[in-house]
C-alpha positions in Angstrom: -0.1 0.0 -0.2 1.5 3.1 -1.6 1.2 6.6 -1.6 2.0 9.8 -4.1 4.1 13.1 -3.0 4.1 15.5 -4.8 2.9 13.2 -7.7 6.3 10.9 -7.0 4.9 7.1 -6.1 6.2 5.7 -2.6 5.9 2.2 -1.5 5.1 3.5 2.1 2.9 1.3 4.5 0.8 2.8 7.2 2.5 4.7 9.9 1.4 3.1 12.7 4.2 4.1 15.1 3.2 7.3 14.5 -0.3 7.0 16.2 0.9 4.7 18.9 0.1 1.4 16.9 -2.9 2.7 15.3 -4.0 2.8 11.8 -5.5 5.8 10.8 -7.7 6.0 7.3 -6.9 9.2 5.1 -10.1 11.0 4.3 -10.9 11.0 0.4 -9.4 14.1 -1.1 -11.4 14.3 -5.0 -15.1 15.1 -3.9 -17.0 16.6 -7.1 -20.6 15.1 -7.2 -22.3 14.4 -10.3 -26.3 15.2 -9.8 -29.0 14.9 -12.6 -28.8 18.2 -13.9 -25.1 19.1 -12.9 -26.3 21.7 -10.1 -24.1 21.4 -7.0 -24.2 18.8 -4.5 -26.5 19.0 -1.4 -23.3 19.7 0.1 -21.8 22.1 -1.9 -19.3 20.7 -4.2 -19.3 20.9 -7.8 -21.6 19.3 -10.0 -21.1 17.2 -13.3 -24.5 16.4 -15.2 -25.5 12.9 -15.1 -24.9 11.4 -18.7 -24.8 7.8 -20.4 -21.2 7.1 -21.4 -19.3 10.0 -20.1 -17.6 8.5 -16.9 -15.9 5.0 -16.1 -15.7 3.3 -12.4 -12.2 2.1 -11.9 -12.5 -0.6 -9.2 -10.7 -3.9 -7.0 -13.2 -6.9 -6.6 -10.9 -7.3 -3.1 -11.9 -3.8 -1.7 -15.2 -3.8 0.2 -15.3 0.0 -0.4 -15.3 -0.3 -3.7 -17.1 -3.5 -4.0 -20.3 -1.0 -2.6 -20.2 1.2 -5.6 -20.4 -2.3 -7.9 -23.5 -3.7 -6.0 -25.0 -0.4 -6.1 -24.2 -0.1 -10.3 -25.9 -3.6 -10.7 -29.1 -3.1 -8.7 -29.6 0.5 -10.1 -29.4 -1.1 -13.6 -26.0 1.1 -14.4 -23.8 -1.5 -16.4 -24.5 0.1 -19.6 -24.4 3.9 -18.4 -21.2 3.6 -16.2 -18.4 1.3 -17.7 -16.0 -0.8 -15.3 -12.5 -1.7 -15.3 -11.4 -3.4 -12.0 -7.1 -4.0 -11.2 -5.3 -7.1 -10.2 -6.1 -8.7 -6.7 -2.3 -8.3 -5.8 -1.4 -5.1 -4.9 2.7 -5.0 -4.3 5.4 -2.3 -4.6 3.9 -0.6 -7.3 0.3 -0.5 -5.7 -2.7 -1.4 -8.0 -2.3 -2.5 -11.3 -3.8 -2.9 -14.3 -1.9 -6.1 -15.1 -4.2 -8.7 -17.2 -2.0 -11.6 -16.9 -2.4 -11.3 -12.7 -6.2 -10.8 -12.9 -7.1 -7.5 -14.1 -10.0 -6.0 -16.6 -7.0 -4.1 -18.1 -7.6 -0.3 -18.5 -9.3 0.5 -21.8 -10.2 4.0 -20.9 -6.2 5.6 -20.4 -4.3 2.8 -20.9 -2.7 3.0 -18.1 -0.5 -0.2 -16.1 -0.8 1.4 -12.7 -4.0 2.8 -10.5 -1.5 5.5 -9.2 -1.3 7.2 -13.2 -5.4 8.2 -13.0 -4.1 10.4 -10.3 -1.7 11.7 -11.7 -3.3 12.0 -14.8 -6.2 13.7 -12.7 -3.4 16.0 -10.7 0.4 15.7 -11.5 1.7 16.9 -7.9 -1.2 14.8 -6.4 -0.4 13.5 -2.7 -2.1 11.2 -0.9 -3.4 7.1 -0.8 -4.2 6.1 -3.9 -7.6 4.0 -3.5 -10.3 2.7 -5.0 -12.9 3.4 -6.4 -12.6 5.8 -8.3 -14.8 8.0 -10.9 -13.1 8.6 -14.0 -15.2 11.4 -16.2 -14.2 11.1 -19.7 -14.6 14.4 -21.2 -12.5 16.3 -18.6 -10.4 13.4 -18.3 -9.9 13.3 -14.6 -11.1 11.2 -11.4 -13.9 13.6 -9.9 -14.7 11.7 -7.3 -13.0 8.9 -5.0 -15.2 8.6 -1.8 -17.0 4.9 -1.9 -19.6 6.6 0.6 -20.3 9.6 -1.4 -20.7 7.3 -4.8 -23.1 5.8 -3.5 -25.5 7.9 -3.1 -24.8 9.5 -6.7 -25.5 5.9 -8.0 -28.7 6.3 -6.3 -30.7 8.7 -7.7 -28.3 11.3 -10.3 -29.0 8.6 -13.7 -32.8 7.6 -12.6 -34.3 10.0 -15.6 -31.6 8.0 -18.2 -32.4 4.5 -16.4 -35.8 4.9 -15.5 -35.2 2.7 -12.3 -36.0 4.8 -9.5 -34.9 2.2 -6.9 -34.6 4.2 -3.8 -31.7 3.1 -1.0 -32.1 6.1 0.6 -35.4 7.1 0.7 -35.7 10.3 3.1 -38.0 8.9 5.8 -35.6 6.6 6.7 -32.0 8.6 6.5 -31.9 8.8 10.9 -32.3 5.7 10.5 -29.6 4.7 7.8 -27.2 7.6 9.0 -27.1 6.2 12.4 -26.6 3.0 11.6 -23.6 3.3 9.3 -21.9 5.5 11.4 -21.5 2.6 14.3 -21.4 -0.1 11.1 -18.4 2.5 9.6 -16.8 3.2 12.6 -16.8 -0.2 14.7 -17.2 -3.2 11.7 -16.2 -1.3 8.3 -13.3 -0.1 9.7 -13.1 -1.8 12.8 -11.7 -4.9 10.8 -8.9 -3.0 9.8 -7.9 -1.0 12.8 -7.7 -4.5 14.4 -5.8 -6.1 11.6 -3.4 -3.2 11.2 -2.4 -2.8 14.9 0.8 -2.6 15.8 0.2 -2.7 19.4 -1.2 -5.3 21.6 -3.8 -2.6 23.7 -4.4 -1.0 20.6 -5.7 -4.8 19.2 -7.6 -5.6 21.8 -9.3 -2.4 21.9 -10.7 -2.4 18.3 -11.3 -6.1 18.3 -13.8 -5.6 21.4 -15.5 -2.8 19.8 -15.7 -4.6 16.7 -17.4 -7.8 18.2 -19.9 -5.6 20.4 -20.9 -3.9 17.0 -21.9 -6.9 15.7 -23.7 -8.2 18.8 -25.7 -5.0 18.1 -26.5 -5.4 14.7 -27.5 -9.2 15.8 -29.6 -7.9 17.8 -31.1 -5.7 15.6 -31.6 -8.2 12.9 -33.6 -10.0 15.3 -36.0 -8.1 15.0 -36.1 -6.6 11.6 -35.0 -8.1 8.2 -33.3 -5.1 7.4 -30.9 -2.6 9.6 -33.3 0.2 8.6 -36.7 -1.6 9.3 -38.7 -3.5 6.5 -37.0 -2.0 2.8 -32.8 -2.7 2.3 -31.1 0.1 1.8 -27.5 1.7 1.5 -26.8 0.6 5.2 -27.4 -3.3 4.6 -24.6 -3.0 1.2 -22.1 -1.3 3.4 -22.8 -4.0 6.1 -23.1 -7.1 3.5 -19.2 -6.0 1.8 -17.5 -6.6 5.7 -19.8 -9.2 6.5 -19.0 -11.2 3.2 -15.1 -11.1 3.8 -15.0 -11.6 7.1 -15.3 -15.8 7.8 -12.8 -15.7 4.4 -10.1 -12.9 5.4 -10.9 -10.7 8.6 -11.5 -13.7 10.6 -8.2 -15.0 10.6 -5.9 -12.8 8.3 -7.0 -9.3 10.7 -7.3 -11.8 13.8 -10.8 -11.2 14.3 -11.7 -14.3 15.7 -13.5 -14.1 18.5 -16.8 -15.7 16.8 -17.5 -16.3 12.9 -20.8 -14.4 11.2 -21.3 -18.5 10.8 -21.4 -18.2 14.9 -23.9 -15.4 14.8 -27.9 -16.9 13.4 -29.3 -13.7 12.3 -26.0 -12.6 10.3 -25.3 -15.5 8.6 -29.1 -15.8 7.7 -28.8 -12.2 6.7 -25.8 -12.4 4.7 -26.9 -15.5 2.8 -29.9 -13.4 1.9 -28.5 -10.7 0.6 -25.6 -12.5 -1.5 -28.9 -14.3 -3.2 -30.5 -10.6 -4.3 -30.5 -10.9 -7.9 -27.2 -9.5 -9.2 -25.2 -9.1 -6.0 -23.5 -12.7 -6.2 -22.1 -11.6 -9.1 -20.4 -8.7 -7.9 -19.0 -11.1 -5.3 -14.8 -12.5 -6.3 -14.1 -14.7 -3.0 -10.7 -15.3 -5.0 -9.8 -12.0 -5.7 -11.0 -11.0 -2.1 -8.4 -13.9 -0.8 -5.5 -13.4 -3.2 -5.5 -9.8 -2.2 -5.1 -9.7 1.3 -3.4 -12.9 2.1 -1.2 -12.2 -0.8 -0.5 -8.2 -0.5 -0.3 -7.7 3.5 2.8 -9.1 3.8 3.9 -7.3 6.9 0.8 -9.9 7.9 1.3 -12.8 6.2 4.8 -12.7 5.0 4.9 -16.3 3.1 2.1 -15.2 1.3 0.0 -18.3 1.4 -3.2 -18.2 0.3 -5.6 -20.5 2.4 -8.1 -22.8 0.3 -11.2 -22.6 2.7 -13.5 -21.5 4.6 -16.4 -23.4 2.6 -18.8 -20.4 2.9 -21.6 -21.9 1.8 -23.8 -18.8 0.8 -26.2 -20.6 -1.6 -27.9 -22.0 1.4 -31.6 -21.2 2.1 -32.0 -18.4 4.5 -34.5 -17.8 7.0 -35.2 -14.1 6.7 -38.3 -14.8 5.5 -39.8 -14.9 8.6 -39.3 -11.6 9.1 -41.4 -8.6 7.7 -39.9 -6.9 4.5 -41.3 -5.5 1.3 -37.8 -5.6 -0.6 -36.5 -2.3 -2.3 -38.4 1.4 -2.3 -38.9 2.4 -5.3 -39.1 6.4 -4.8 -41.4 6.5 -8.2 -44.2 5.1 -6.2 -45.7 6.0 -3.1 -45.6 3.9 -0.4 
């Protein structure tokens, strides 16, 4: 995991010593928005208009932050509107690559070999971590946004008039609930597995792994009463939790030492995981091969042998029991409730 400093690539791991053994994630820096008509975003960020074929998504199939955006693209029917390229699962001394022999799709838009080159095409003097996902504007020849949470919101609504797909994963009447769940899940689960796995002090690791499982316990209890995290409707909160859950037993449990319990040991979370995996189109976005090869091969500070385990057998296609709880699916924003 490297970064750019004044446009020059450096193969540099996170400096946990600077933070007392803590892993500290850098905030995303490229934050323009796509809106239906190109007006400014709700937060005041510059807006660009939604157009078919103008934007291209660069992702990793291994990365949970990129995965959430891939799921939204699939559920919103945006495959013919926004193209996608994915990096190789191997993130080595040059960072993410587009080497097809390693499992990448290649880059048909810019023809780059390395993901960091997209950042220097955007800004020759870019300084910061080089991350996925990244949304590329083919007209302006630059990355317009590399913040997955914002890309989820854009894809949820900006392109509706072009596709006729008005499914709403962030309905207005559920936003307070969704935001509260997201805050807990992001801090303690989505990022919590990294804060546990990348910790370099015992006390720091223990603090975060305990907080992680306390949050998983809260989600387990929530799902005992509700089919989905915000109630009876599938929302972006579920997408955001799913991408961590689907990686948990295969990677985070062993590789990141998040091993108090497996997701399989939680009755509600494990059945919920299988239901979401079996939603039409979602399984197509999951690549356990990329997920396992990336984590076990790329993090040589954690797994210096780079041996990738064969298991576990997850059985995500098994039946689930979520139908016992009330749930109506996805809210259609074009229709009244």
